[in-house]
N, C-alpha and C positions, 0 to 999 in steps of 0.2 A: 504494500500500500504506500509506504513512504517513497519508494522508487517512482511510482506513478506521479506522486505530488512533485518530486524533484524534476522529473521529465517535463511535466506540465509547466513548471516554473521556468525551466530552460527554454521551452518553446515560446513561452510568453516573452521572455527576454529577447529572443531572436526576432520575434514579430515586431517588437518595439524598435529594435535596431534597424530592421528592414524598413520600417516606416520612417525613421529618421533619415536613412540613406535616400529613400524615395523623395523626401522633402528637400534634401540637399540637391538632388538631381533636378527637381523642378525649379528650385531657386536659381540654379546655374543656367538652366535653359530659358527662363523667362527674363529677358534682358530689361524689360520695362519695370518690373517689380523687384529687381535684384537688390538685396540688402546685404552687403558684404559682411557687416558685423554680425547680423543674425545668422548668416550662413556659417561663419566661423564658430559661433556659439553652438550651433547644431552639430557641426563637425566635432567639436570638443565633447559634446554630450554623447554622440555616437561612439566616439573613441573610448570614453569612460565606460559606457554601457558594454562595449565589447570586452574591455578588461574585466569588468564585473562578471560577465558571462563566462569568460575563460576561467576565472577563479571558481565560480560555482560549478563549472563542468569538471575541473580538476578535482574539486572536493568530492563530487559525485563519483568520479572515476576511482578515486582512492577508496571511498566507502564501498562501492560495488565490486570493483574488479580486483583491487590489490588485497583487500582484507579477506576475500574469498579464497586466496591462495593459502595453502597449508604449509608450504615449504618456505623456510626463512630465506634461503637463497633466491627463490623466485620473488618474494616480496622485495628484497633488496634490489634485485634487477629491475623490477617494475618501478620502484620509487626513483631509481636513477634515471630511467627512461622518462618518467613524468617531469622530473626536475630539468633534464636536458631539453625536453620539448618546450616547457614553459619559458625557459630563458632564451630560446631561439625564436620567440614571437617577434 
């Protein structure tokens, strides 16, 4: 049950990010109503939302995937992969 809530929350975050990106795209395309500062604010919000999504996803991944492993070696390997992936964003 908790996994479904987590997944639903992640999908909600992605939908919001997608909406922000669509708004940025519209602002760039509409030369008459272009508001550069507002576009920059929305870009910053989308960037921050993406970072929060990444954090939530990594947290879910650790809870679901890594803690299900029984081998200590396997857990260590998975944690190293997660850390490497996160810092390569």
